[in-house]
PQR file with spaces between the fields and no chain letter, atoms N, CA, C, O and H, PARSE charges and radii, in Angstrom:
ATOM       1  N    MET     1      89.468  -28.225  -69.403 -0.4000 1.5000
ATOM       2  CA   MET     1      90.674  -28.390  -70.181 -0.0000 2.0000
ATOM       3  C    MET     1      91.670  -27.293  -69.811  0.5500 1.7000
ATOM       4  O    MET     1      91.280  -26.141  -69.621 -0.5500 1.4000
ATOM       5  N    GLY     2      92.962  -27.647  -69.705 -0.4000 1.5000
ATOM       6  CA   GLY     2      93.980  -26.699  -69.288 -0.0000 2.0000
ATOM       7  C    GLY     2      94.392  -25.764  -70.410  0.5500 1.7000
ATOM       8  O    GLY     2      93.998  -25.934  -71.564 -0.5500 1.4000
ATOM       9  H    GLY     2      93.279  -28.583  -69.860  0.4000 1.0000
ATOM      10  N    ALA     3      95.181  -24.788  -70.049 -0.4000 1.5000
ATOM      11  CA   ALA     3      95.671  -23.818  -71.025 -0.0000 2.0000
ATOM      12  C    ALA     3      96.693  -24.476  -71.948  0.5500 1.7000
ATOM      13  O    ALA     3      97.430  -25.372  -71.536 -0.5500 1.4000
ATOM      14  H    ALA     3      95.501  -24.650  -69.111  0.4000 1.0000
ATOM      15  N    ASP     4      96.726  -24.022  -73.197 -0.4000 1.5000
ATOM      16  CA   ASP     4      97.745  -24.494  -74.124 -0.0000 2.0000
ATOM      17  C    ASP     4      99.043  -23.760  -73.813  0.5500 1.7000
ATOM      18  O    ASP     4      99.041  -22.564  -73.519 -0.5500 1.4000
ATOM      19  H    ASP     4      96.126  -23.295  -73.531  0.4000 1.0000
ATOM      20  N    PHE     5     100.159  -24.498  -73.884 -0.4000 1.5000
ATOM      21  CA   PHE     5     101.429  -23.844  -73.601 -0.0000 2.0000
ATOM      22  C    PHE     5     102.580  -24.543  -74.296  0.5500 1.7000
ATOM      23  O    PHE     5     102.487  -25.707  -74.684 -0.5500 1.4000
ATOM      24  H    PHE     5     100.161  -25.469  -74.123  0.4000 1.0000
ATOM      25  N    VAL     6     103.654  -23.811  -74.441 -0.4000 1.5000
ATOM      26  CA   VAL     6     104.915  -24.337  -74.941 -0.0000 2.0000
ATOM      27  C    VAL     6     105.821  -24.470  -73.725  0.5500 1.7000
ATOM      28  O    VAL     6     105.883  -23.572  -72.885 -0.5500 1.4000
ATOM      29  H    VAL     6     103.730  -22.865  -74.125  0.4000 1.0000
ATOM      30  N    CYS     7     106.516  -25.583  -73.639 -0.4000 1.5000
ATOM      31  CA   CYS     7     107.380  -25.798  -72.485 -0.0000 2.0000
ATOM      32  C    CYS     7     108.838  -25.880  -72.933  0.5500 1.7000
ATOM      33  O    CYS     7     109.209  -26.739  -73.733 -0.5500 1.4000
ATOM      34  H    CYS     7     106.465  -26.313  -74.321  0.4000 1.0000
ATOM      35  N    ASN     8     109.645  -24.979  -72.409 -0.4000 1.5000
ATOM      36  CA   ASN     8     111.079  -24.960  -72.698 -0.0000 2.0000
ATOM      37  C    ASN     8     111.887  -25.610  -71.579  0.5500 1.7000
ATOM      38  O    ASN     8     113.094  -25.393  -71.478 -0.5500 1.4000
ATOM      39  H    ASN     8     109.344  -24.281  -71.759  0.4000 1.0000
ATOM      40  N    LEU     9     111.240  -26.390  -70.757 -0.4000 1.5000
ATOM      41  CA   LEU     9     111.902  -26.973  -69.591 -0.0000 2.0000
ATOM      42  C    LEU     9     113.100  -27.828  -69.972  0.5500 1.7000
ATOM      43  O    LEU     9     114.152  -27.736  -69.339 -0.5500 1.4000
ATOM      44  H    LEU     9     110.259  -26.566  -70.839  0.4000 1.0000
ATOM      45  N    LYS    10     112.955  -28.655  -70.994 -0.4000 1.5000
ATOM      46  CA   LYS    10     114.056  -29.552  -71.371 -0.0000 2.0000
ATOM      47  C    LYS    10     115.327  -28.758  -71.671  0.5500 1.7000
ATOM      48  O    LYS    10     116.419  -29.143  -71.255 -0.5500 1.4000
ATOM      49  H    LYS    10     112.101  -28.729  -71.509  0.4000 1.0000
ATOM      50  N    LYS    11     115.178  -27.657  -72.390 -0.4000 1.5000
ATOM      51  CA   LYS    11     116.335  -26.811  -72.731 -0.0000 2.0000
ATOM      52  C    LYS    11     117.043  -26.316  -71.471  0.5500 1.7000
ATOM      53  O    LYS    11     118.264  -26.417  -71.351 -0.5500 1.4000
ATOM      54  H    LYS    11     114.291  -27.343  -72.728  0.4000 1.0000
ATOM      55  N    TYR    12     116.265  -25.782  -70.539 -0.4000 1.5000
ATOM      56  CA   TYR    12     116.867  -25.239  -69.319 -0.0000 2.0000
ATOM      57  C    TYR    12     117.419  -26.338  -68.409  0.5500 1.7000
ATOM      58  O    TYR    12     118.447  -26.150  -67.759 -0.5500 1.4000
ATOM      59  H    TYR    12     115.273  -25.700  -70.637  0.4000 1.0000
ATOM      60  N    ARG    13     116.741  -27.474  -68.364 -0.4000 1.5000
ATOM      61  CA   ARG    13     117.237  -28.604  -67.561 -0.0000 2.0000
ATOM      62  C    ARG    13     118.577  -29.090  -68.112  0.5500 1.7000
ATOM      63  O    ARG    13     119.504  -29.364  -67.350 -0.5500 1.4000
ATOM      64  H    ARG    13     115.906  -27.627  -68.892  0.4000 1.0000
ATOM      65  N    GLN    14     118.675  -29.194  -69.435 -0.4000 1.5000
ATOM      66  CA   GLN    14     119.922  -29.656  -70.049 -0.0000 2.0000
ATOM      67  C    GLN    14     121.052  -28.642  -69.882  0.5500 1.7000
ATOM      68  O    GLN    14     122.214  -29.024  -69.742 -0.5500 1.4000
ATOM      69  H    GLN    14     117.921  -28.971  -70.054  0.4000 1.0000
ATOM      70  N    LEU    15     120.716  -27.353  -69.895 -0.4000 1.5000
ATOM      71  CA   LEU    15     121.747  -26.334  -69.642 -0.0000 2.0000
ATOM      72  C    LEU    15     122.348  -26.489  -68.248  0.5500 1.7000
ATOM      73  O    LEU    15     123.525  -26.196  -68.037 -0.5500 1.4000
ATOM      74  H    LEU    15     119.773  -27.042  -70.009  0.4000 1.0000
ATOM      75  N    LYS    16     121.528  -26.954  -67.291 -0.4000 1.5000
ATOM      76  CA   LYS    16     122.012  -27.198  -65.926 -0.0000 2.0000
ATOM      77  C    LYS    16     122.635  -28.587  -65.784  0.5500 1.7000
ATOM      78  O    LYS    16     123.064  -28.977  -64.698 -0.5500 1.4000
ATOM      79  H    LYS    16     120.572  -27.192  -67.463  0.4000 1.0000
ATOM      80  N    GLU    17     122.680  -29.327  -66.894 -0.4000 1.5000
ATOM      81  CA   GLU    17     123.235  -30.682  -66.921 -0.0000 2.0000
ATOM      82  C    GLU    17     122.558  -31.583  -65.890  0.5500 1.7000
ATOM      83  O    GLU    17     123.216  -32.329  -65.164 -0.5500 1.4000
ATOM      84  H    GLU    17     122.332  -29.010  -67.776  0.4000 1.0000
ATOM      85  N    MET    18     121.226  -31.495  -65.846 -0.4000 1.5000
ATOM      86  CA   MET    18     120.434  -32.307  -64.922 -0.0000 2.0000
ATOM      87  C    MET    18     119.634  -33.337  -65.709  0.5500 1.7000
ATOM      88  O    MET    18     119.191  -33.080  -66.829 -0.5500 1.4000
ATOM      89  H    MET    18     120.692  -30.889  -66.436  0.4000 1.0000
ATOM      90  N    THR    19     119.457  -34.504  -65.103 -0.4000 1.5000
ATOM      91  CA   THR    19     118.557  -35.496  -65.676 -0.0000 2.0000
ATOM      92  C    THR    19     117.139  -35.174  -65.232  0.5500 1.7000
ATOM      93  O    THR    19     116.931  -34.371  -64.322 -0.5500 1.4000
ATOM      94  H    THR    19     119.816  -34.712  -64.194  0.4000 1.0000
ATOM      95  N    GLN    20     116.172  -35.800  -65.875 -0.4000 1.5000
ATOM      96  CA   GLN    20     114.784  -35.640  -65.438 -0.0000 2.0000
ATOM      97  C    GLN    20     114.636  -36.109  -63.994  0.5500 1.7000
ATOM      98  O    GLN    20     113.931  -35.481  -63.205 -0.5500 1.4000
ATOM      99  H    GLN    20     116.341  -36.453  -66.614  0.4000 1.0000
ATOM     100  N    GLU    21     115.285  -37.191  -63.655 -0.4000 1.5000
ATOM     101  CA   GLU    21     115.213  -37.744  -62.301 -0.0000 2.0000
ATOM     102  C    GLU    21     115.777  -36.767  -61.271  0.5500 1.7000
ATOM     103  O    GLU    21     115.183  -36.571  -60.210 -0.5500 1.4000
ATOM     104  H    GLU    21     115.857  -37.702  -64.297  0.4000 1.0000
ATOM     105  N    GLU    22     116.923  -36.155  -61.581 -0.4000 1.5000
ATOM     106  CA   GLU    22     117.525  -35.190  -60.659 -0.0000 2.0000
ATOM     107  C    GLU    22     116.621  -33.980  -60.438  0.5500 1.7000
ATOM     108  O    GLU    22     116.448  -33.525  -59.307 -0.5500 1.4000
ATOM     109  H    GLU    22     117.405  -36.315  -62.443  0.4000 1.0000
ATOM     110  N    LEU    23     116.052  -33.468  -61.509 -0.4000 1.5000
ATOM     111  CA   LEU    23     115.151  -32.326  -61.372 -0.0000 2.0000
ATOM     112  C    LEU    23     113.914  -32.723  -60.577  0.5500 1.7000
ATOM     113  O    LEU    23     113.468  -31.983  -59.700 -0.5500 1.4000
ATOM     114  H    LEU    23     116.192  -33.837  -62.428  0.4000 1.0000
ATOM     115  N    ALA    24     113.367  -33.883  -60.884 -0.4000 1.5000
ATOM     116  CA   ALA    24     112.187  -34.366  -60.157 -0.0000 2.0000
ATOM     117  C    ALA    24     112.466  -34.451  -58.662  0.5500 1.7000
ATOM     118  O    ALA    24     111.641  -34.028  -57.851 -0.5500 1.4000
ATOM     119  H    ALA    24     113.730  -34.484  -61.596  0.4000 1.0000
ATOM     120  N    ASN    25     113.608  -34.988  -58.295 -0.4000 1.5000
ATOM     121  CA   ASN    25     113.972  -35.092  -56.882 -0.0000 2.0000
ATOM     122  C    ASN    25     114.112  -33.721  -56.231  0.5500 1.7000
ATOM     123  O    ASN    25     113.708  -33.533  -55.084 -0.5500 1.4000
ATOM     124  H    ASN    25     114.278  -35.331  -58.953  0.4000 1.0000
ATOM     125  N    GLU    26     114.678  -32.772  -56.951 -0.4000 1.5000
ATOM     126  CA   GLU    26     114.872  -31.416  -56.416 -0.0000 2.0000
ATOM     127  C    GLU    26     113.554  -30.708  -56.132  0.5500 1.7000
ATOM     128  O    GLU    26     113.446  -29.950  -55.169 -0.5500 1.4000
ATOM     129  H    GLU    26     115.007  -32.925  -57.884  0.4000 1.0000
ATOM     130  N    VAL    27     112.545  -30.960  -56.980 -0.4000 1.5000
ATOM     131  CA   VAL    27     111.272  -30.239  -56.822 -0.0000 2.0000
ATOM     132  C    VAL    27     110.182  -31.101  -56.184  0.5500 1.7000
ATOM     133  O    VAL    27     109.062  -30.631  -55.986 -0.5500 1.4000
ATOM     134  H    VAL    27     112.633  -31.576  -57.763  0.4000 1.0000
ATOM     135  N    GLY    28     110.500  -32.355  -55.862 -0.4000 1.5000
ATOM     136  CA   GLY    28     109.574  -33.197  -55.118 -0.0000 2.0000
ATOM     137  C    GLY    28     108.443  -33.816  -55.924  0.5500 1.7000
ATOM     138  O    GLY    28     107.329  -33.978  -55.425 -0.5500 1.4000
ATOM     139  H    GLY    28     111.410  -32.737  -56.024  0.4000 1.0000
ATOM     140  N    VAL    29     108.739  -34.162  -57.183 -0.4000 1.5000
ATOM     141  CA   VAL    29     107.746  -34.850  -58.009 -0.0000 2.0000
ATOM     142  C    VAL    29     108.386  -36.098  -58.612  0.5500 1.7000
ATOM     143  O    VAL    29     109.580  -36.345  -58.443 -0.5500 1.4000
ATOM     144  H    VAL    29     109.643  -34.029  -57.588  0.4000 1.0000
ATOM     145  N    ARG    30     107.572  -36.877  -59.315 -0.4000 1.5000
ATOM     146  CA   ARG    30     108.107  -38.066  -59.989 -0.0000 2.0000
ATOM     147  C    ARG    30     108.723  -37.673  -61.325  0.5500 1.7000
ATOM     148  O    ARG    30     108.377  -36.642  -61.903 -0.5500 1.4000
ATOM     149  H    ARG    30     106.602  -36.676  -59.452  0.4000 1.0000
ATOM     150  N    ARG    31     109.633  -38.500  -61.806 -0.4000 1.5000
ATOM     151  CA   ARG    31     110.270  -38.250  -63.102 -0.0000 2.0000
ATOM     152  C    ARG    31     109.229  -38.157  -64.212  0.5500 1.7000
ATOM     153  O    ARG    31     109.385  -37.382  -65.156 -0.5500 1.4000
ATOM     154  H    ARG    31     109.914  -39.337  -61.337  0.4000 1.0000
ATOM     155  N    GLU    32     108.178  -38.943  -64.094 -0.4000 1.5000
ATOM     156  CA   GLU    32     107.122  -38.939  -65.106 -0.0000 2.0000
ATOM     157  C    GLU    32     106.461  -37.556  -65.225  0.5500 1.7000
ATOM     158  O    GLU    32     106.049  -37.153  -66.313 -0.5500 1.4000
ATOM     159  H    GLU    32     108.051  -39.573  -63.327  0.4000 1.0000
ATOM     160  N    THR    33     106.366  -36.846  -64.118 -0.4000 1.5000
ATOM     161  CA   THR    33     105.796  -35.492  -64.142 -0.0000 2.0000
ATOM     162  C    THR    33     106.681  -34.566  -64.966  0.5500 1.7000
ATOM     163  O    THR    33     106.181  -33.775  -65.765 -0.5500 1.4000
ATOM     164  H    THR    33     106.700  -37.173  -63.234  0.4000 1.0000
ATOM     165  N    ILE    34     107.986  -34.662  -64.774 -0.4000 1.5000
ATOM     166  CA   ILE    34     108.926  -33.838  -65.545 -0.0000 2.0000
ATOM     167  C    ILE    34     108.828  -34.206  -67.020  0.5500 1.7000
ATOM     168  O    ILE    34     108.817  -33.325  -67.880 -0.5500 1.4000
ATOM     169  H    ILE    34     108.392  -35.305  -64.124  0.4000 1.0000
ATOM     170  N    MET    35     108.757  -35.498  -67.317 -0.4000 1.5000
ATOM     171  CA   MET    35     108.644  -35.954  -68.695 -0.0000 2.0000
ATOM     172  C    MET    35     107.383  -35.376  -69.349  0.5500 1.7000
ATOM     173  O    MET    35     107.435  -34.897  -70.482 -0.5500 1.4000
ATOM     174  H    MET    35     108.766  -36.213  -66.618  0.4000 1.0000
ATOM     175  N    ARG    36     106.260  -35.422  -68.638 -0.4000 1.5000
ATOM     176  CA   ARG    36     104.997  -34.901  -69.184 -0.0000 2.0000
ATOM     177  C    ARG    36     105.047  -33.382  -69.346  0.5500 1.7000
ATOM     178  O    ARG    36     104.494  -32.841  -70.303 -0.5500 1.4000
ATOM     179  H    ARG    36     106.218  -35.811  -67.718  0.4000 1.0000
ATOM     180  N    LEU    37     105.700  -32.700  -68.423 -0.4000 1.5000
ATOM     181  CA   LEU    37     105.871  -31.251  -68.562 -0.0000 2.0000
ATOM     182  C    LEU    37     106.673  -30.918  -69.816  0.5500 1.7000
ATOM     183  O    LEU    37     106.308  -30.021  -70.576 -0.5500 1.4000
ATOM     184  H    LEU    37     106.149  -33.140  -67.645  0.4000 1.0000
ATOM     185  N    GLU    38     107.760  -31.643  -70.024 -0.4000 1.5000
ATOM     186  CA   GLU    38     108.615  -31.374  -71.182 -0.0000 2.0000
ATOM     187  C    GLU    38     107.891  -31.623  -72.499  0.5500 1.7000
ATOM     188  O    GLU    38     108.223  -31.015  -73.516 -0.5500 1.4000
ATOM     189  H    GLU    38     108.056  -32.372  -69.407  0.4000 1.0000
ATOM     190  N    LYS    39     106.915  -32.506  -72.484 -0.4000 1.5000
ATOM     191  CA   LYS    39     106.115  -32.786  -73.685 -0.0000 2.0000
ATOM     192  C    LYS    39     104.854  -31.924  -73.749  0.5500 1.7000
ATOM     193  O    LYS    39     104.015  -32.118  -74.628 -0.5500 1.4000
ATOM     194  H    LYS    39     106.646  -33.001  -71.658  0.4000 1.0000
ATOM     195  N    ALA    40     104.719  -30.976  -72.823 -0.4000 1.5000
ATOM     196  CA   ALA    40     103.548  -30.090  -72.730 -0.0000 2.0000
ATOM     197  C    ALA    40     102.254  -30.889  -72.609  0.5500 1.7000
ATOM     198  O    ALA    40     101.230  -30.529  -73.191 -0.5500 1.4000
ATOM     199  H    ALA    40     105.401  -30.819  -72.108  0.4000 1.0000
ATOM     200  N    GLN    41     102.315  -31.982  -71.842 -0.4000 1.5000
ATOM     201  CA   GLN    41     101.142  -32.825  -71.611 -0.0000 2.0000
ATOM     202  C    GLN    41     100.582  -32.632  -70.203  0.5500 1.7000
ATOM     203  O    GLN    41      99.633  -33.313  -69.812 -0.5500 1.4000
ATOM     204  H    GLN    41     103.146  -32.275  -71.369  0.4000 1.0000
ATOM     205  N    TYR    42     101.159  -31.718  -69.452 -0.4000 1.5000
ATOM     206  CA   TYR    42     100.767  -31.510  -68.058 -0.0000 2.0000
ATOM     207  C    TYR    42     100.921  -30.039  -67.719  0.5500 1.7000
ATOM     208  O    TYR    42     101.976  -29.449  -67.953 -0.5500 1.4000
ATOM     209  H    TYR    42     101.929  -31.165  -69.769  0.4000 1.0000
ATOM     210  N    ASN    43      99.876  -29.449  -67.172 -0.4000 1.5000
ATOM     211  CA   ASN    43      99.944  -28.048  -66.732 -0.0000 2.0000
ATOM     212  C    ASN    43     100.443  -28.010  -65.293  0.5500 1.7000
ATOM     213  O    ASN    43      99.818  -28.596  -64.409 -0.5500 1.4000
ATOM     214  H    ASN    43      99.019  -29.928  -66.982  0.4000 1.0000
ATOM     215  N    PRO    44     101.546  -27.338  -65.050 -0.5600 1.5000
ATOM     216  CA   PRO    44     102.098  -27.306  -63.695  0.2800 2.0000
ATOM     217  C    PRO    44     101.289  -26.403  -62.772  0.5500 1.7000
ATOM     218  O    PRO    44     100.679  -25.426  -63.208 -0.5500 1.4000
ATOM     219  N    SER    45     101.297  -26.747  -61.501 -0.4000 1.5000
ATOM     220  CA   SER    45     100.737  -25.831  -60.501 -0.0000 2.0000
ATOM     221  C    SER    45     101.683  -24.640  -60.399  0.5500 1.7000
ATOM     222  O    SER    45     102.833  -24.712  -60.831 -0.5500 1.4000
ATOM     223  H    SER    45     101.792  -27.540  -61.146  0.4000 1.0000
ATOM     224  N    LEU    46     101.199  -23.564  -59.834 -0.4000 1.5000
ATOM     225  CA   LEU    46     102.047  -22.385  -59.660 -0.0000 2.0000
ATOM     226  C    LEU    46     103.251  -22.718  -58.785  0.5500 1.7000
ATOM     227  O    LEU    46     104.366  -22.290  -59.082 -0.5500 1.4000
ATOM     228  H    LEU    46     100.264  -23.506  -59.483  0.4000 1.0000
ATOM     229  N    LYS    47     103.039  -23.475  -57.712 -0.4000 1.5000
ATOM     230  CA   LYS    47     104.141  -23.862  -56.828 -0.0000 2.0000
ATOM     231  C    LYS    47     105.197  -24.660  -57.578  0.5500 1.7000
ATOM     232  O    LYS    47     106.392  -24.400  -57.439 -0.5500 1.4000
ATOM     233  H    LYS    47     102.133  -23.823  -57.471  0.4000 1.0000
ATOM     234  N    LEU    48     104.757  -25.631  -58.373 -0.4000 1.5000
ATOM     235  CA   LEU    48     105.716  -26.453  -59.123 -0.0000 2.0000
ATOM     236  C    LEU    48     106.469  -25.589  -60.135  0.5500 1.7000
ATOM     237  O    LEU    48     107.683  -25.733  -60.281 -0.5500 1.4000
ATOM     238  H    LEU    48     103.786  -25.842  -58.485  0.4000 1.0000
ATOM     239  N    ALA    49     105.777  -24.704  -60.825 -0.4000 1.5000
ATOM     240  CA   ALA    49     106.439  -23.824  -61.794 -0.0000 2.0000
ATOM     241  C    ALA    49     107.493  -22.952  -61.111  0.5500 1.7000
ATOM     242  O    ALA    49     108.587  -22.764  -61.644 -0.5500 1.4000
ATOM     243  H    ALA    49     104.791  -24.587  -60.706  0.4000 1.0000
ATOM     244  N    ILE    50     107.166  -22.422  -59.934 -0.4000 1.5000
ATOM     245  CA   ILE    50     108.120  -21.601  -59.181 -0.0000 2.0000
ATOM     246  C    ILE    50     109.314  -22.439  -58.745  0.5500 1.7000
ATOM     247  O    ILE    50     110.460  -22.013  -58.893 -0.5500 1.4000
ATOM     248  H    ILE    50     106.278  -22.574  -59.501  0.4000 1.0000
ATOM     249  N    ASP    51     109.055  -23.627  -58.208 -0.4000 1.5000
ATOM     250  CA   ASP    51     110.144  -24.506  -57.766 -0.0000 2.0000
ATOM     251  C    ASP    51     111.074  -24.862  -58.921  0.5500 1.7000
ATOM     252  O    ASP    51     112.295  -24.824  -58.775 -0.5500 1.4000
ATOM     253  H    ASP    51     108.124  -23.973  -58.088  0.4000 1.0000
ATOM     254  N    ILE    52     110.494  -25.207  -60.064 -0.4000 1.5000
ATOM     255  CA   ILE    52     111.309  -25.553  -61.234 -0.0000 2.0000
ATOM     256  C    ILE    52     112.130  -24.358  -61.681  0.5500 1.7000
ATOM     257  O    ILE    52     113.315  -24.497  -61.982 -0.5500 1.4000
ATOM     258  H    ILE    52     109.502  -25.238  -60.182  0.4000 1.0000
ATOM     259  N    SER    53     111.512  -23.182  -61.728 -0.4000 1.5000
ATOM     260  CA   SER    53     112.250  -21.999  -62.190 -0.0000 2.0000
ATOM     261  C    SER    53     113.435  -21.695  -61.283  0.5500 1.7000
ATOM     262  O    SER    53     114.494  -21.288  -61.761 -0.5500 1.4000
ATOM     263  H    SER    53     110.549  -23.069  -61.483  0.4000 1.0000
ATOM     264  N    ARG    54     113.265  -21.888  -59.991 -0.4000 1.5000
ATOM     265  CA   ARG    54     114.373  -21.650  -59.048 -0.0000 2.0000
ATOM     266  C    ARG    54     115.510  -22.652  -59.258  0.5500 1.7000
ATOM     267  O    ARG    54     116.684  -22.285  -59.227 -0.5500 1.4000
ATOM     268  H    ARG    54     112.405  -22.219  -59.603  0.4000 1.0000
ATOM     269  N    VAL    55     115.151  -23.917  -59.472 -0.4000 1.5000
ATOM     270  CA   VAL    55     116.175  -24.958  -59.632 -0.0000 2.0000
ATOM     271  C    VAL    55     116.957  -24.778  -60.935  0.5500 1.7000
ATOM     272  O    VAL    55     118.181  -24.909  -60.943 -0.5500 1.4000
ATOM     273  H    VAL    55     114.197  -24.216  -59.498  0.4000 1.0000
ATOM     274  N    VAL    56     116.262  -24.480  -62.031 -0.4000 1.5000
ATOM     275  CA   VAL    56     116.962  -24.374  -63.315 -0.0000 2.0000
ATOM     276  C    VAL    56     117.504  -22.968  -63.583  0.5500 1.7000
ATOM     277  O    VAL    56     118.238  -22.762  -64.550 -0.5500 1.4000
ATOM     278  H    VAL    56     115.267  -24.374  -62.024  0.4000 1.0000
ATOM     279  N    GLY    57     117.146  -21.999  -62.731 -0.4000 1.5000
ATOM     280  CA   GLY    57     117.694  -20.657  -62.866 -0.0000 2.0000
ATOM     281  C    GLY    57     117.140  -19.858  -64.025  0.5500 1.7000
ATOM     282  O    GLY    57     117.856  -19.067  -64.639 -0.5500 1.4000
ATOM     283  H    GLY    57     116.550  -22.167  -61.946  0.4000 1.0000
ATOM     284  N    ALA    58     115.866  -20.063  -64.327 -0.4000 1.5000
ATOM     285  CA   ALA    58     115.216  -19.307  -65.402 -0.0000 2.0000
ATOM     286  C    ALA    58     113.851  -18.844  -64.904  0.5500 1.7000
ATOM     287  O    ALA    58     113.291  -19.418  -63.971 -0.5500 1.4000
ATOM     288  H    ALA    58     115.285  -20.705  -63.828  0.4000 1.0000
ATOM     289  N    SER    59     113.326  -17.804  -65.535 -0.4000 1.5000
ATOM     290  CA   SER    59     112.022  -17.309  -65.112 -0.0000 2.0000
ATOM     291  C    SER    59     110.910  -18.249  -65.576  0.5500 1.7000
ATOM     292  O    SER    59     111.064  -18.986  -66.550 -0.5500 1.4000
ATOM     293  H    SER    59     113.781  -17.337  -66.294  0.4000 1.0000
ATOM     294  N    ILE    60     109.806  -18.206  -64.868 -0.4000 1.5000
ATOM     295  CA   ILE    60     108.637  -19.001  -65.259 -0.0000 2.0000
ATOM     296  C    ILE    60     108.234  -18.650  -66.686  0.5500 1.7000
ATOM     297  O    ILE    60     107.888  -19.531  -67.472 -0.5500 1.4000
ATOM     298  H    ILE    60     109.681  -17.608  -64.077  0.4000 1.0000
ATOM     299  N    GLU    61     108.280  -17.372  -67.015 -0.4000 1.5000
ATOM     300  CA   GLU    61     107.879  -16.917  -68.342 -0.0000 2.0000
ATOM     301  C    GLU    61     108.787  -17.473  -69.443  0.5500 1.7000
ATOM     302  O    GLU    61     108.332  -17.682  -70.567 -0.5500 1.4000
ATOM     303  H    GLU    61     108.561  -16.656  -66.376  0.4000 1.0000
ATOM     304  N    ASP    62     110.052  -17.712  -69.135 -0.4000 1.5000
ATOM     305  CA   ASP    62     110.963  -18.295  -70.115 -0.0000 2.0000
ATOM     306  C    ASP    62     110.744  -19.804  -70.263  0.5500 1.7000
ATOM     307  O    ASP    62     110.922  -20.355  -71.349 -0.5500 1.4000
ATOM     308  H    ASP    62     110.421  -17.542  -68.221  0.4000 1.0000
ATOM     309  N    ILE    63     110.363  -20.456  -69.190 -0.4000 1.5000
ATOM     310  CA   ILE    63     110.176  -21.914  -69.218 -0.0000 2.0000
ATOM     311  C    ILE    63     108.820  -22.291  -69.788  0.5500 1.7000
ATOM     312  O    ILE    63     108.722  -23.175  -70.639 -0.5500 1.4000
ATOM     313  H    ILE    63     110.219  -20.008  -68.307  0.4000 1.0000
ATOM     314  N    PHE    64     107.777  -21.624  -69.320 -0.4000 1.5000
ATOM     315  CA   PHE    64     106.405  -21.958  -69.707 -0.0000 2.0000
ATOM     316  C    PHE    64     105.786  -20.786  -70.450  0.5500 1.7000
ATOM     317  O    PHE    64     105.605  -19.714  -69.871 -0.5500 1.4000
ATOM     318  H    PHE    64     107.856  -20.906  -68.629  0.4000 1.0000
ATOM     319  N    ILE    65     105.463  -20.972  -71.711 -0.4000 1.5000
ATOM     320  CA   ILE    65     104.858  -19.921  -72.523 -0.0000 2.0000
ATOM     321  C    ILE    65     103.416  -20.324  -72.800  0.5500 1.7000
ATOM     322  O    ILE    65     103.156  -21.236  -73.584 -0.5500 1.4000
ATOM     323  H    ILE    65     105.611  -21.842  -72.181  0.4000 1.0000
ATOM     324  N    PHE    66     102.477  -19.630  -72.146 -0.4000 1.5000
ATOM     325  CA   PHE    66     101.063  -19.958  -72.266 -0.0000 2.0000
ATOM     326  C    PHE    66     100.404  -19.134  -73.360  0.5500 1.7000
ATOM     327  O    PHE    66     100.696  -17.950  -73.532 -0.5500 1.4000
ATOM     328  H    PHE    66     102.688  -18.889  -71.509  0.4000 1.0000
ATOM     329  N    ASP    67      99.505  -19.787  -74.100 -0.4000 1.5000
ATOM     330  CA   ASP    67      98.688  -19.102  -75.121 -0.0000 2.0000
ATOM     331  C    ASP    67      97.460  -18.510  -74.484  0.5500 1.7000
ATOM     332  O    ASP    67      96.645  -17.893  -75.170 -0.5500 1.4000
ATOM     333  H    ASP    67      99.268  -20.748  -73.960  0.4000 1.0000
């Protein structure tokens, strides 16, 4: 079972005025992956977390808060 976490991705994605589809295309995943991340139903790989943080301009620690 993966780590429990809070995901602030939706907030940062919306600040960049990006759709889930646009973010997914930028980081090379499906829109469904972004949707599951935003609902904290999917634990991102380190690479995906880094890619997302670069695209939305926020630190990994601000986007993903792990318990």
